C-alpha positions in Angstrom: 22.5 65.2 37.2 20.1 62.1 37.0 21.2 59.4 34.6 24.5 60.9 34.0 27.5 58.5 33.6 31.2 59.0 33.1 33.3 56.7 30.8 37.0 56.5 31.6 39.8 55.6 29.2 43.4 54.9 29.8 46.2 54.9 27.1 49.8 53.6 27.5 52.0 55.9 25.4 55.2 55.0 23.7 58.4 55.7 25.5 59.8 59.1 24.8 63.5 59.7 23.7 64.7 60.2 27.2 63.0 56.9 28.3 64.5 55.1 25.3 67.9 56.6 26.0 67.9 55.1 29.6 66.6 51.7 28.4 63.6 52.0 30.5 61.4 49.0 31.1 57.6 49.1 31.0 55.9 48.5 34.2 52.4 48.5 32.6 50.5 45.3 31.4 47.1 45.4 29.7 44.6 42.8 29.2 41.2 43.8 27.8 40.0 46.7 30.0 42.3 45.8 32.9 45.6 47.6 33.5 48.3 46.2 35.8 50.9 48.3 37.2 54.0 46.9 39.0 56.7 48.6 40.9 60.0 47.1 40.2 61.4 48.6 43.4 58.9 46.9 45.5 58.3 43.6 43.9 57.0 42.0 47.2 54.1 44.6 47.1 52.7 43.0 44.0 51.0 44.5 41.1 48.0 46.8 41.3 45.1 46.2 38.8 42.7 48.7 37.7 39.6 48.3 35.3 38.6 51.1 32.8 35.9 51.4 30.4 38.4 51.6 27.4 42.1 50.8 27.4 44.4 51.6 24.6 47.9 50.2 24.1 50.1 52.5 22.0 53.5 51.4 23.4 55.8 49.7 21.2 57.3 46.4 22.6 60.9 45.7 23.0 60.7 43.1 20.4 59.8 45.6 17.8 62.4 48.1 18.9 65.9 48.2 17.3 68.8 47.3 19.5 71.5 49.2 17.5 
């Protein structure tokens, strides 16, 4: 198809109850349309950065989460 283009979006979802129960830590960071993913088991490998047309942060931060 001539002139066709694809737009790609990514969304970081909130932790589910299983992840919350395990005190999971987020390995994703977003700034603008860049998404950075780190592997805590391989910190020497460094983070991988990807750029998307649209990036949506829906994850709650630990500062907004209750620590009861």
